[in-house]
C-alpha positions, 0 to 999 in steps of 0.5 A, a space after each residue: 645388610 642382607 646375609 649371604 646364604 651358604 650351604 652350611 646355613 641351609 644344612 643346619 636349617 634343613 636337617 633330619 636324623 643322621 644316616 637316614 639319607 644313606 638308607 635308600 637309593 634315589 635318582 636325585 643328586 646328593 646336593 639336591 637331596 638335602 633340599 628336600 628335607 623339611 624345615 621342621 626338624 623330625 625331633 619336634 615330632 617327639 612331643 606330638 602325642 598320639 592317643 588311642 581311642 577310649 570309651 571314657 569321656 576323658 582324653 587319653 594321651 600316651 606318648 610314643 617312643 619314635 625310635 623304638 616303634 616302627 609304626 609310630 615312626 612311619 605314622 609321624 612321617 606320613 602326615 607330612 608325606 600325604 600333605 606334601 603330595 600336590 592337591 587335586 582340585 575339589 577332591 581330598 588327597 586322602 581319598 585319592 592316594 589309596 585308590 586302585 586307579 589314581 592311587 600312589 603305590 609308594 604311599 600305599 606301601 608306606 601305610 594303609 588308609 586305616 592306620 593313617 585315619 586312626 593316627 590322624 584322628 588321635 593326633 595331638 600337639 599338646 597335653 589336653 589335661 594340662 590346659 587351664 580354664 577361665 578367661 585368662 586361658 591360652 586359647 591356642 594351647 592345643 597347638 602352641 608347641 608347634 607354633 613356637 617350634 616353627 617360629 624358632 626354625 623360621 627365624 634361623 633363616 638368614 634374613 634379607 635386607 627388605 622385609 614386610 609385615 602384613 596380615 595372612 588369612 588361613 581360610 576355613 568355614 568351621 565354627 570357632 571363636 578364633 575365626 575372624 572376618 576380613 572383607 578385603 581378602 579373597 577368602 574372607 573368613 578364617 584364622 588370622 596370622 601376622 607374618 614377617 616376610 621378605 621380598 622373596 616371599 620367605 616367612 621369617 616370623 609369624 604370630 597367630 591372632 588370638 586376641 591375647 597378644 597385647 596382654 600386659 602379662 605376656 609382654 616382656 619387660 624390655 618391650 614398650 607398649 606402643 599400641 595394639 597395632 604397633 606392638 605387632 610390628 615390634 614383636 615380629 621385628 624381634 628377629 631382625 638384628 640391630 644396627 644393620 640398616 634392614 628396611 621394614 615395610 608395613 601397611 596403614 594398620 600398623 605405623 605410628 610415630 612412636 613405632 618409627 622412633 623405636 625402630 630407628 633407635 634399633 637402626 631399622 629403617 622403616 616405611 609404610 602407609 599411614 592413616 591421616 588421623 594418626 598424624 597430629 599437628 603435621 603441616 600437610 594440606 587437607 584431603 579436601 584441598 588436595 583432591 582439587 589439585 591435578 593428579 600426581 600432586 605431592 606434598 611432604 613435611 619433615 618432622 623431628 620426633 625424639 631426635 628422629 627425622 620422619 618424612 610425611 608424604 601425601 600423593 594424589 593418585 586415584 585416591 590420596 596416599 599417605 606415607 611415613 618413612 625414616 630413610 627416603 622421601 620424594 626425590 627422585 620423582 619419576 613418571 608413571 602411566 595412569 588411565 584418565 577417565 575424562 580423557 579416556 586415554 593413558 597419561 603420564 603423572 609424577 610419582 615420588 620415589 617413596 611410593 616406588 620403593 614401597 610398591 617394590 618391596 611390600 608384596 612379600 606376604 602377598 607372594 607367599 599367599 599366592 604360592 600357598 594357594 597353588 597346592 593347598 592341603 585339602 583334608 577336612 577335620 572337625 578339629 580346628 587346630 588341624 586346619 592351622 597345622 595344614 596351613 603351617 605345613 604349607 608355609 614350611 614347604 614353600 619356605 623350603 622351596 624358596 631356599 632351594 631357588 636361592 641355593 641354585 641361583 648362588 651355585 649358578 645352576 639353572 635347574 630349579 625345580 618347580 613347586 609341584 616337582 619339589 613337593 613330589 621329591 619331598 614326599 618321595 624322600 619322606 616316604 623312604 626315610 627309615 627304609 633300608 636298601 641292601 647294597 650290592 657287593 661284598 660287605 665291608 670289614 666292619 660288617 664282617 667283624 660284627 658277624 664274627 662277634 655274634 657267632 
């Protein structure tokens, strides 16, 4: 079942280099200060390459030593600092924080605009010279290290009981072969992600849709081939522990009978809507017959597939809803309120329990999208991977804020920061990393002994 999150898990998840929190003074409590540390460990930025401008056509890649170069250390911190500042509608953040009237004094003291733009123009996450060519090349080679690092960090969060798999769109208008069209999304064009999220909105795993995920060369030997859509759930569910009865929910794009059998063998309970053409030889009435029945009519069938009991349920609401499950069925039936167009009033209709359970736990990814849309990073770039970087940075900040809410609730503390205040405190903490504030009073004995030795 769901694991309880304690302070040791959060401190391990939200760590930054030791001693950096002692270098400055803040008006925030020590317990809260740990929450403002990014989910991404600062050690991952040691792999980020900052190239100097060159007149040659060949890209110049040069690694910097973070510990020995003060400007590089500040520059690698300033990217998340600027991104953590809440966005201003219709105005790019970078054009505001350095102005005299609307500017932020703390950020202006951390770095000038020219240095920030120079670093941002030469920021790389992988060595461009090591990429391969041809049809079998890795299409997301330029940002692969960042994606793998974040996936590892997200999977270390204690997982809750109810999980959901759904699509997520990283909206963009730039020209790219990786951009897809999703007509049912508010932003219809962008980069597509598959996300494993809890009912609280925390993202535990994700996958960038590049069209190369189902290649047989990249599939592990222990993973069966269940089909293109079912393989997405199989890969994302790899972070879920076996034999603990976690519940996994998904939409009608993913479920197949082999997928439910595979999850059940791992003792992962599953529920999802399904397309009727995937239910072969299932004894359920046809849609044309069910549409003639009154609203709220339900039919179900229990099938045994490879020693696994699977329940198929169809329910007539405004449209016909088909569901598959390995742990719940119709009972108990409850009454729900619906508007009847013929009678022009609200009526009570029967609703099976399987529909209630699905609606209660399926909206985790939608909740995450809602939180991401509140304060989205708005910085334009000609490089396609910078838009993905900004999106993943937003997801990281939202994950940290949701963990902050969970910790405060477990401690019985009602003083939960809002998302905008959390981002402000996060930016404040990141700006002060690496700075030193002299303490009042006489120096300690260790400092005095060091001074004597130098003499």
